[in-house]
C-alpha positions as CSV (number, residue, x, y, z in Angstrom):
1,X,79.0,78.5,-70.5
2,X,77.4,75.0,-70.3
3,X,77.8,74.3,-66.4
4,X,77.6,70.3,-65.3
5,X,76.0,69.7,-62.3
6,X,77.8,66.3,-60.8
7,X,77.1,65.0,-57.1
8,X,79.8,65.3,-55.7
9,X,79.7,61.3,-54.2
10,X,77.8,58.5,-55.1
11,X,74.6,58.3,-53.8
12,X,74.8,55.3,-51.6
13,X,70.9,53.1,-51.2
14,X,70.2,52.5,-47.7
15,X,67.8,49.6,-46.9
16,X,66.2,49.8,-43.6
17,X,66.2,46.9,-41.5
18,X,62.7,44.2,-42.2
19,X,60.4,45.4,-39.3
20,X,60.5,42.8,-36.5
21,X,57.6,40.5,-36.6
22,X,55.1,40.7,-33.7
23,X,55.0,39.4,-31.1
24,X,53.0,36.2,-30.5
25,X,52.4,36.6,-27.0
26,X,50.8,39.6,-24.7
27,X,53.6,41.3,-22.4
28,X,54.3,38.9,-19.5
29,X,53.0,41.2,-17.0
30,X,50.5,42.2,-18.5
31,X,49.1,38.5,-19.1
32,X,50.6,38.2,-15.4
33,X,47.9,40.8,-14.8
34,X,45.0,39.3,-16.0
35,X,45.7,36.0,-14.8
36,X,45.8,37.8,-11.3
37,X,42.7,39.4,-11.4
38,X,40.5,36.4,-13.0
39,X,41.5,34.8,-9.7
40,X,40.5,37.1,-7.5
41,X,37.7,36.6,-9.9
42,X,37.1,33.2,-9.2
43,X,37.6,33.2,-5.2
44,X,34.8,36.1,-5.2
45,X,32.5,33.7,-6.9
46,X,33.9,30.3,-4.8
47,X,32.8,32.6,-1.8
48,X,29.6,33.5,-3.3
49,X,28.6,29.6,-3.7
50,X,30.2,28.8,-0.5
51,X,27.8,31.5,1.1
52,X,25.0,30.3,-0.9
53,X,24.7,26.4,-2.0
54,X,24.4,23.7,0.7
55,X,21.6,21.5,1.5
56,X,19.5,24.1,0.8
57,X,20.5,27.1,-1.6
58,X,19.7,30.3,-0.6
59,X,19.3,33.2,-3.7
60,X,22.1,35.6,-3.5
61,X,19.9,38.5,-2.0
62,X,19.1,36.8,0.9
63,X,23.0,36.2,1.4
64,X,23.6,40.1,0.6
65,X,20.4,40.5,3.3
66,X,22.5,38.0,5.9
67,X,26.1,39.8,5.5
68,X,24.1,42.9,6.1
69,X,22.9,41.7,9.5
70,X,19.2,40.7,8.2
71,X,17.7,38.2,10.7
72,X,14.8,37.1,9.1
73,X,14.4,33.7,7.1
74,X,17.8,31.8,6.1
75,X,20.3,34.7,7.4
76,X,20.8,32.9,10.9
77,X,21.9,29.7,8.3
78,X,24.2,31.7,6.4
79,X,25.9,33.9,9.6
80,X,26.1,31.4,11.8
81,X,27.0,28.0,9.6
82,X,27.9,29.1,6.2
83,X,30.1,32.2,6.8
84,X,32.5,30.9,9.5
85,X,32.7,27.9,7.4
86,X,33.7,30.2,4.5
87,X,36.3,31.9,6.2
88,X,38.0,28.9,7.1
89,X,38.0,27.3,3.8
90,X,39.2,30.6,2.7
91,X,42.3,30.6,4.9
92,X,43.2,26.9,4.7
93,X,43.0,27.4,1.1
94,X,45.3,30.5,1.0
95,X,47.7,29.0,3.1
96,X,48.2,25.8,1.3
97,X,48.5,27.4,-2.4
98,X,51.1,29.9,-0.9
99,X,53.1,27.0,1.1
100,X,53.2,24.2,-2.0
101,X,54.5,26.9,-4.2
102,X,57.2,28.6,-1.4
103,X,57.8,24.3,-0.9
104,X,58.0,23.5,-4.7
105,X,60.8,26.3,-4.6
106,X,63.2,26.0,-1.8
107,X,63.3,22.0,-2.5
108,X,63.6,22.4,-6.1
109,X,61.4,19.4,-6.5
110,X,58.3,19.6,-8.8
111,X,57.0,17.2,-6.6
112,X,57.3,19.4,-3.3
113,X,53.8,20.1,-1.5
114,X,53.6,20.6,2.2
115,X,53.6,17.6,3.5
116,X,57.2,17.1,1.8
117,X,58.7,18.4,4.8
118,X,56.8,16.5,7.5
119,X,54.3,18.6,8.8
120,X,50.8,17.1,7.7
121,X,52.6,14.2,9.8
122,X,53.2,15.5,12.0
123,X,50.2,17.5,12.8
124,X,48.6,14.2,12.5
125,X,50.3,12.4,14.5
126,X,50.0,14.9,17.6
127,X,46.0,14.7,17.3
128,X,46.6,11.3,17.5
129,X,48.6,11.4,20.6
130,X,46.0,14.0,21.9
131,X,43.1,11.9,21.3
132,X,45.0,8.9,22.7
133,X,46.4,10.0,25.3
134,X,44.1,13.5,26.6
135,X,41.1,12.2,25.7
136,X,40.7,15.0,23.3
137,X,37.1,15.0,21.8
138,X,36.4,18.0,19.7
139,X,38.4,19.7,16.9
140,X,39.0,22.5,18.6
141,X,41.2,21.1,21.0
142,X,42.7,19.2,18.0
143,X,44.2,22.3,16.3
144,X,46.9,23.3,19.0
145,X,47.9,19.6,19.1
146,X,48.4,19.8,15.2
147,X,50.1,23.4,15.2
148,X,52.6,21.9,17.6
149,X,53.0,18.8,16.5
150,X,53.2,20.2,12.4
151,X,55.8,22.8,13.6
152,X,57.7,20.5,15.3
153,X,58.3,17.8,12.4
154,X,59.0,20.7,10.2
155,X,61.9,21.7,12.4
156,X,63.0,18.1,12.8
157,X,63.1,18.3,9.2
158,X,65.1,21.1,8.5
159,X,67.3,20.1,11.4
160,X,68.0,16.6,9.8
161,X,68.5,17.9,6.4
162,X,70.8,21.0,7.6
163,X,73.4,18.5,8.9
164,X,76.8,17.8,7.2
165,X,78.2,19.3,4.2
166,X,76.6,22.4,2.3
167,X,73.4,22.4,4.9
168,X,69.9,22.4,4.0
169,X,70.5,21.2,0.5
170,X,67.1,20.7,-1.5
171,X,68.0,16.8,-2.0
172,X,68.4,16.7,1.7
173,X,66.0,18.6,2.9
174,X,63.7,16.0,1.1
175,X,64.5,13.3,1.9
176,X,64.9,14.4,5.4
177,X,61.4,15.3,5.6
178,X,60.6,11.8,3.6
179,X,62.4,10.3,6.6
180,X,60.9,12.0,9.0
181,X,57.3,11.3,7.5
182,X,57.4,7.8,7.2
183,X,58.5,8.1,11.0
184,X,55.4,9.9,11.9
185,X,52.8,8.0,9.5
186,X,54.1,5.1,11.4
187,X,54.1,6.3,14.7
188,X,50.0,7.9,14.1
189,X,49.2,4.3,12.4
190,X,50.1,2.2,15.8
191,X,48.3,4.7,17.7
192,X,45.1,4.5,16.1
193,X,44.7,0.5,15.9
194,X,45.9,0.1,19.2
195,X,42.4,2.1,20.8
196,X,39.3,1.7,18.6
197,X,38.0,4.9,20.5
198,X,41.4,6.8,18.6
199,X,40.9,5.0,15.4
200,X,36.9,6.3,15.5
201,X,37.5,9.9,16.2
202,X,40.7,10.1,14.1
203,X,39.3,9.5,10.7
204,X,37.0,12.0,10.6
205,X,39.5,14.6,11.3
206,X,42.3,13.2,9.1
207,X,40.2,12.8,5.8
208,X,39.8,16.8,6.0
209,X,36.7,19.1,6.0
210,X,35.5,22.3,7.1
211,X,32.2,21.0,8.7
212,X,31.6,22.1,12.5
213,X,33.6,24.8,12.6
214,X,33.4,27.9,14.3
215,X,34.3,32.0,13.2
216,X,36.8,31.6,16.3
217,X,38.8,28.5,15.0
218,X,39.2,30.7,11.9
219,X,40.0,33.7,14.1
220,X,42.7,31.8,16.3
221,X,44.8,30.6,12.8
222,X,44.2,34.4,11.1
223,X,47.6,35.7,13.0
224,X,49.9,32.8,12.0
225,X,48.5,32.4,8.4
226,X,49.0,36.5,8.1
227,X,52.7,35.8,9.1
228,X,53.0,33.3,7.0
229,X,51.7,34.8,3.8
230,X,53.7,37.7,4.4
231,X,56.6,35.9,4.5
232,X,56.3,33.6,1.6
233,X,55.7,36.9,-0.5
234,X,58.4,38.9,0.9
235,X,60.8,36.5,0.1
236,X,59.8,35.6,-3.7
237,X,62.5,37.6,-4.6
238,X,65.1,35.3,-3.1
239,X,63.1,32.3,-4.2
240,X,63.9,33.1,-7.8
241,X,67.8,33.4,-7.2
242,X,67.7,30.0,-5.1
243,X,66.1,28.2,-8.3
244,X,69.4,29.8,-10.4
245,X,71.1,27.0,-8.2
246,X,72.7,28.1,-4.7
247,X,76.2,29.2,-5.8
248,X,74.5,31.5,-8.6
249,X,72.3,32.7,-5.7
250,X,74.9,33.1,-3.5
251,X,76.9,35.1,-6.2
252,X,74.1,37.5,-6.8
253,X,74.1,38.1,-3.4
254,X,71.5,36.0,-2.1
255,X,71.5,34.3,1.6
256,X,70.9,30.8,0.7
257,X,70.4,29.2,3.6
258,X,68.9,32.2,5.4
259,X,66.5,32.0,2.7
260,X,66.3,28.4,2.9
261,X,65.1,28.7,7.0
262,X,63.1,31.1,6.2
263,X,61.3,29.9,3.7
264,X,60.6,26.6,5.4
265,X,59.5,28.7,8.2
266,X,57.1,29.9,6.4
267,X,55.8,27.0,4.9
268,X,55.4,25.8,8.3
269,X,53.2,28.2,9.8
270,X,51.2,28.1,6.5
271,X,50.8,24.2,6.8
272,X,50.3,23.8,10.6
273,X,47.6,26.2,11.0
274,X,45.8,24.7,7.8
275,X,46.4,21.2,9.5
276,X,45.2,22.3,12.3
277,X,41.9,23.8,10.8
278,X,41.1,21.5,8.3
279,X,42.7,18.1,8.9
280,X,45.8,17.3,6.3
281,X,44.0,18.2,2.8
282,X,45.5,16.8,-0.1
283,X,46.5,18.2,-3.2
284,X,45.7,21.3,-3.1
285,X,49.6,22.7,-2.0
286,X,50.9,19.9,-4.8
287,X,48.3,21.0,-8.1
288,X,47.7,23.9,-7.6
289,X,51.1,25.8,-8.2
290,X,52.0,23.6,-11.4
291,X,48.5,25.2,-12.6
292,X,49.4,28.7,-12.3
293,X,52.8,28.0,-13.3
294,X,51.5,27.5,-16.5
295,X,50.1,30.9,-17.0
296,X,52.4,33.0,-14.7
297,X,55.5,30.8,-15.6
298,X,58.2,30.3,-13.5
299,X,58.5,34.3,-10.9
300,X,58.1,33.5,-7.6
301,X,56.3,37.2,-7.4
302,X,53.4,36.3,-9.3
303,X,53.6,32.5,-8.6
304,X,53.2,32.6,-4.7
305,X,50.3,35.3,-3.9
306,X,48.1,33.4,-7.3
307,X,48.8,30.2,-5.8
308,X,47.2,31.5,-2.8
309,X,44.4,32.6,-5.1
310,X,44.2,29.5,-6.5
311,X,44.4,27.7,-3.8
312,X,41.6,29.1,-2.0
313,X,39.5,29.1,-4.8
314,X,40.0,25.3,-5.1
315,X,39.9,24.7,-1.4
316,X,35.8,26.5,-1.7
317,X,35.0,25.0,-5.0
318,X,35.6,21.5,-3.3
319,X,33.8,21.9,-0.5
320,X,30.6,23.1,-2.3
321,X,30.9,20.5,-5.0
322,X,31.0,17.9,-2.0
323,X,27.6,19.8,-0.5
324,X,26.2,19.1,-4.3
325,X,26.9,15.5,-4.7
326,X,25.9,13.9,-1.4
327,X,22.8,16.1,-0.5
328,X,21.2,15.9,2.2
329,X,24.5,14.6,3.2
330,X,27.8,16.0,2.0
331,X,31.2,14.6,0.9
332,X,34.0,16.1,2.6
333,X,36.5,18.1,0.8
334,X,39.7,16.0,1.5
335,X,38.0,13.9,-0.8
336,X,37.2,16.7,-3.0
337,X,40.5,18.0,-3.5
338,X,41.9,14.4,-4.0
339,X,39.5,13.7,-6.7
340,X,40.2,16.8,-8.7
341,X,43.6,16.7,-7.7
342,X,45.0,13.6,-9.0
343,X,43.4,14.0,-12.6
344,X,45.5,17.1,-13.0
345,X,48.7,15.3,-11.4
346,X,48.7,12.1,-13.6
347,X,47.8,14.9,-16.7
348,X,51.1,16.6,-16.0
349,X,53.1,14.0,-15.3
350,X,51.7,12.5,-19.4
351,X,52.9,16.3,-20.7
352,X,56.1,15.8,-19.0
353,X,55.7,18.9,-17.2
354,X,57.1,17.8,-13.7
355,X,60.6,19.2,-14.1
356,X,63.2,20.8,-11.5
357,X,62.3,24.1,-11.4
358,X,65.4,26.1,-12.7
359,X,65.2,28.8,-14.9
């Protein structure tokens, strides 16, 4: 008997889906981690350069010897002059970089920087008042006037921007800060033009410098900067929600007004301390977040700390460059940051990168 074996059903060919094309970018978390490591490395390199380079260059072996407690040769110069200056530059850069990132996020303004809500102008006005009315003569005397003036100006801008319907919206906060800045700048110019002695003393502070500061100054301002950095980093998740718009952020459970108020407080603490320490240094808080954002993306959880590291690198590098280009004298760090920052800003404008920070 012939038995025919037939399939019970027709075989159906199954075509496997084509493999997905390989990703052209590395995983975002890995890429951001690499950026963070590179920035930490850059900060360490800038610290070493700041300790080694000056009117007289010091070998790194002697720098390490000075840090270890040595007293021979150039150890005194490194320990007594360059270490306090480097420490202060590190603090100022960290503060301005983080403050710029937070200011741009809470105002959703691509031109936002620590001076946007009047803090730098407030510090400058207070120092001019201190010189003209109270006879201040030293940088150490300036710091508390600058810090108090910057804090009051920032609070005033927030109070003005928070009035009316909707509270402190990004547009109202930016406009209020601009109005406070213009008013205080006018008052500062009036004070320094009416008194030649005030003008002479004020102009050296206003240019922005790390020279002539001692270690005690950095230690006095350290608590304010630490609190400001912790607050800024702690708010980073909420800042991501703010970037989606106030209505959507509120729908997601974010307290918009509270977040914006705490963000403004962080900017006030960071910028007030930085202005008090080094004067109104420009462009660090404006340019660094834009450059860092190009590598980390807009996620504030990475942007804020990486901007702090970038600000420290730029501040220390500017101070080192200022010592090198004008030997045996030096060019003030505030001048160098403006010279380095302006081309970056022009390039960002030309490439159309200055857009509102929404995701």
